[in-house]
C-alpha positions as CSV (number, residue, x, y, z in Angstrom):
1,M,32.1,-19.0,-171.0
2,A,33.3,-22.5,-172.5
3,R,32.2,-25.4,-170.3
4,L,33.3,-29.4,-171.3
5,S,31.1,-31.6,-173.3
6,G,29.2,-34.0,-171.1
7,W,32.2,-36.6,-173.0
8,G,34.7,-35.8,-169.8
9,F,37.7,-34.0,-169.2
10,V,39.6,-33.6,-172.3
11,V,43.4,-33.2,-172.7
12,L,44.1,-30.1,-174.8
13,G,46.3,-32.3,-177.8
14,G,45.6,-35.6,-177.2
15,V,43.3,-37.7,-178.4
16,L,39.9,-38.3,-176.4
17,A,39.1,-41.7,-175.1
18,V,37.3,-43.7,-177.5
19,G,33.2,-43.7,-177.0
20,C,32.2,-42.6,-180.6
21,A,32.7,-44.0,-184.0
22,Y,35.7,-40.6,-184.9
23,P,38.5,-39.7,-182.9
24,R,38.1,-36.7,-181.1
25,R,41.2,-33.8,-180.7
26,G,41.8,-30.7,-179.1
27,T,44.5,-28.3,-179.6
28,S,47.5,-28.1,-178.5
29,L,48.7,-25.9,-175.4
30,T,51.6,-24.1,-174.5
31,P,52.8,-22.0,-170.9
32,A,53.5,-18.9,-172.3
33,G,55.3,-18.3,-169.1
34,N,56.4,-14.5,-168.1
35,Q,56.1,-13.3,-172.0
36,V,53.0,-12.5,-170.9
37,Q,51.8,-8.7,-171.3
38,S,49.1,-6.7,-169.5
39,L,47.5,-5.9,-172.8
40,G,44.2,-8.1,-174.3
41,V,44.1,-10.0,-170.7
42,P,40.5,-10.8,-170.7
43,A,38.2,-8.3,-168.4
44,H,37.5,-9.5,-164.8
45,V,39.8,-12.6,-165.6
46,W,42.6,-13.1,-162.6
47,K,44.6,-15.7,-161.3
48,L,43.3,-16.6,-157.5
49,R,45.2,-17.8,-154.6
50,L,43.7,-18.6,-151.5
51,V,46.5,-17.5,-148.8
52,G,44.3,-18.7,-145.4
53,A,41.5,-17.3,-142.6
54,S,41.2,-16.7,-139.5
55,V,38.9,-18.8,-137.7
56,P,36.0,-17.7,-134.3
57,P,37.3,-19.8,-131.2
58,Q,33.5,-21.2,-131.6
59,R,30.9,-22.1,-133.2
60,R,27.9,-19.2,-132.7
61,G,25.9,-19.6,-129.3
62,G,29.7,-20.4,-127.3
63,M,29.6,-24.3,-128.7
64,D,33.3,-25.6,-129.5
65,W,33.8,-26.5,-133.5
66,D,33.9,-30.0,-132.3
67,E,32.2,-32.8,-129.6
68,D,35.7,-33.9,-128.2
69,G,36.6,-30.1,-128.2
70,G,38.9,-30.4,-131.3
71,L,39.2,-27.5,-133.8
72,P,37.7,-27.3,-136.8
73,D,38.3,-28.9,-140.2
74,A,38.5,-25.3,-142.3
75,F,37.4,-25.4,-145.7
76,V,36.5,-23.2,-148.6
77,R,34.1,-23.1,-151.6
78,I,33.7,-20.2,-153.6
79,Y,30.3,-19.1,-156.1
80,R,29.7,-16.7,-159.0
81,G,25.4,-16.4,-159.9
82,G,24.5,-19.1,-157.4
83,E,27.7,-21.7,-159.3
84,L,29.9,-23.9,-157.3
85,V,33.3,-22.6,-158.9
86,F,36.3,-24.1,-156.7
87,E,36.5,-26.0,-153.4
88,S,39.6,-26.1,-151.4
89,P,41.2,-28.7,-149.2
90,V,40.7,-29.3,-146.3
91,R,43.1,-27.3,-143.7
92,E,42.4,-29.7,-140.2
93,D,41.7,-28.7,-136.4
94,T,43.3,-25.1,-136.9
95,L,42.1,-22.1,-136.1
96,E,44.6,-20.3,-138.7
97,P,44.0,-22.4,-141.6
98,T,46.9,-22.1,-144.3
99,F,46.0,-22.7,-147.8
100,D,48.1,-20.9,-150.0
101,E,45.9,-22.9,-152.9
102,A,46.2,-20.8,-156.2
103,L,43.1,-21.9,-158.4
104,P,43.7,-24.3,-161.6
105,K,42.3,-22.0,-163.6
106,N,42.2,-18.5,-164.4
107,V,38.6,-17.1,-162.4
108,W,36.2,-14.9,-164.4
109,L,34.6,-12.6,-161.8
110,P,32.6,-10.3,-163.4
111,P,31.0,-7.5,-161.4
112,D,27.3,-7.8,-162.6
113,Q,27.6,-10.9,-161.1
114,E,26.8,-12.3,-157.1
115,V,29.7,-13.3,-156.0
116,R,30.0,-15.7,-152.5
117,L,32.9,-16.7,-150.6
118,E,32.4,-19.6,-148.4
119,L,34.5,-20.9,-145.6
120,W,33.4,-24.3,-143.3
121,D,34.3,-26.9,-141.0
122,R,34.4,-29.8,-142.2
123,D,31.9,-32.7,-140.1
124,D,32.3,-36.4,-140.2
125,G,28.4,-36.2,-140.1
126,P,25.9,-35.3,-142.7
127,A,26.2,-31.7,-143.0
128,N,28.8,-29.2,-142.4
129,D,29.0,-26.1,-140.2
130,P,29.7,-23.1,-141.8
131,I,31.8,-20.5,-140.2
132,G,31.5,-17.4,-142.1
133,I,30.3,-16.2,-145.9
134,W,30.9,-13.2,-147.4
135,R,28.6,-12.0,-150.5
136,G,28.7,-8.7,-152.9
137,Q,28.4,-8.0,-156.3
138,G,31.8,-8.9,-157.7
139,L,35.4,-8.9,-155.7
140,P,35.7,-7.4,-152.2
141,G,36.4,-3.6,-153.2
142,N,39.7,-4.0,-151.4
143,A,40.9,-7.2,-153.0
144,V,43.5,-5.5,-155.6
145,P,46.4,-7.0,-157.6
146,D,49.7,-8.6,-156.3
147,A,48.3,-7.9,-152.4
148,D,46.8,-10.2,-150.2
149,A,43.0,-8.6,-149.1
150,R,41.6,-9.9,-145.6
151,I,38.0,-10.4,-146.4
152,S,35.7,-9.8,-143.1
153,M,33.2,-12.6,-143.3
154,E,30.5,-12.6,-140.3
155,N,30.9,-14.6,-136.6
156,G,34.2,-12.5,-136.4
157,A,36.1,-15.4,-139.1
158,S,37.9,-13.9,-142.6
159,L,39.5,-15.2,-145.2
160,T,42.9,-14.0,-146.7
161,L,43.4,-14.0,-150.9
162,R,45.7,-12.5,-153.5
163,L,44.8,-11.4,-156.6
164,S,48.0,-11.7,-159.8
165,V,47.5,-11.5,-164.0
166,P,46.3,-14.4,-165.0
167,E,48.2,-16.9,-166.7
168,A,48.1,-17.6,-170.6
169,H,48.5,-20.1,-172.9
170,R,49.7,-20.0,-176.7
171,G,47.8,-21.9,-179.1
172,V,44.3,-21.5,-180.7
173,G,41.9,-22.9,-178.0
174,V,39.7,-25.8,-179.6
175,A,39.5,-27.5,-176.9
176,Q,37.4,-30.4,-178.8
177,Y,36.5,-31.6,-182.4
178,E,35.8,-34.9,-184.1
179,V,38.0,-36.1,-187.7
180,R,36.3,-37.1,-190.3
181,S,37.9,-37.8,-194.0
182,D,36.9,-34.5,-195.0
183,E,36.5,-31.7,-192.7
184,L,37.5,-31.4,-188.5
185,I,33.9,-30.6,-186.8
186,L,34.6,-28.7,-183.7
187,L,32.0,-29.4,-180.9
188,E,34.0,-26.7,-178.3
189,V,36.0,-23.9,-178.5
190,L,37.5,-21.6,-175.2
191,E,35.9,-18.4,-175.2
192,H,39.6,-16.5,-174.4
193,S,41.2,-18.0,-177.4
194,P,42.2,-17.2,-181.5
195,A,39.5,-19.5,-182.4
196,G,37.3,-17.7,-180.2
197,R,37.9,-14.1,-180.7
198,A,37.6,-15.1,-184.2
199,G,33.7,-16.2,-184.3
200,L,34.6,-19.7,-184.7
201,S,31.6,-21.9,-182.8
202,A,30.7,-25.9,-181.9
203,G,29.1,-26.7,-184.9
204,D,31.9,-25.3,-187.5
205,R,33.4,-27.3,-189.8
206,V,37.3,-26.7,-190.7
207,V,37.6,-28.2,-194.1
208,S,41.2,-26.0,-195.1
209,I,43.8,-25.2,-193.3
210,G,46.5,-22.7,-195.4
211,G,45.2,-23.7,-198.8
212,R,45.4,-27.2,-198.3
213,R,42.1,-29.5,-198.4
214,V,41.6,-31.4,-194.9
215,E,40.9,-34.6,-196.7
216,E,44.1,-34.0,-198.8
217,M,45.7,-34.5,-194.8
218,S,46.5,-37.5,-192.7
219,E,44.9,-37.5,-189.4
220,A,47.9,-36.1,-187.4
221,E,48.8,-34.1,-190.6
222,A,45.8,-32.5,-190.1
223,A,45.9,-31.9,-186.2
224,S,49.1,-30.5,-186.3
225,A,48.0,-28.3,-189.0
226,L,45.4,-27.3,-186.7
227,S,47.2,-26.7,-183.1
228,M,49.8,-24.0,-185.9
229,A,47.3,-22.7,-187.4
230,A,47.7,-19.0,-185.2
231,D,51.4,-19.7,-184.9
232,R,51.4,-20.2,-189.2
233,R,48.9,-16.8,-189.9
234,E,47.1,-19.8,-191.4
235,A,43.6,-19.1,-192.9
236,L,41.2,-21.7,-192.1
237,S,38.2,-22.4,-194.7
238,V,35.3,-23.5,-192.6
239,R,31.9,-24.4,-193.3
240,K,29.4,-22.7,-190.6
241,T,26.0,-24.2,-189.1
242,S,24.9,-22.0,-191.8
243,G,25.6,-24.1,-195.0
244,Q,27.9,-20.7,-195.1
245,E,31.7,-20.7,-196.1
246,E,34.0,-18.5,-195.2
247,E,37.5,-18.3,-194.5
248,V,38.8,-17.1,-191.0
249,E,42.2,-16.3,-189.9
250,L,43.2,-16.5,-186.5
251,D,45.1,-13.8,-183.7
252,R,48.6,-14.5,-182.5
253,G,46.9,-13.4,-179.1
254,Y,46.7,-16.0,-176.0
255,V,44.5,-18.9,-174.7
256,W,42.9,-17.5,-171.1
257,L,41.8,-20.6,-169.6
258,T,39.2,-19.7,-167.1
259,M,36.6,-21.7,-164.5
């Protein structure tokens, strides 16, 4: 799965903030909207929305959630294979928090990795209080597309979520590249994208787009040509990290941004 590099957040299609000798860019993305078809959706990738939760009236042992008798301030954490994928905003002072919060990107939740759904009470002190946890391999069995799934947790808590077809974008899927006078050096390639499916990877060097050498283009022309290469079905001449130069053709499928 693709990760952003240590250079920080990249706005696809824009120039990355300075900090290196050569400018850095990312190819543009356009939301596909209702054009999306189920064909080509990557396995185990979903759009996930947190709907709400139910919190028991008291903590374990019959204790109040807050010292002053107040109600919990609930939030959700989602883990995949021990990695924190998402943390929701806090819903304050309620036993029935309504999140109505979609994760900012599609989420990859394969059945061979442990998934943990955790409900917490935000505390003013150094530690938060656990409300309930669900853990299993992949998604809960009752989580099916386009239906609310109520997930039972320990201590009588529950979490309700909804799965739907993941969101798609049109584009090439090169999240970051470095502009040189005679080549474009790929620094980050999104896995679920035309570039990723064509086998492009970090370290590859694009030297020609649609038969035109990068050295013959301005920086803006090269950026536009790379961003439009999939739509125009223009082959890329790529010098691989092995030193071998290859002709690479990109499909016109979607880019699936995942977390």
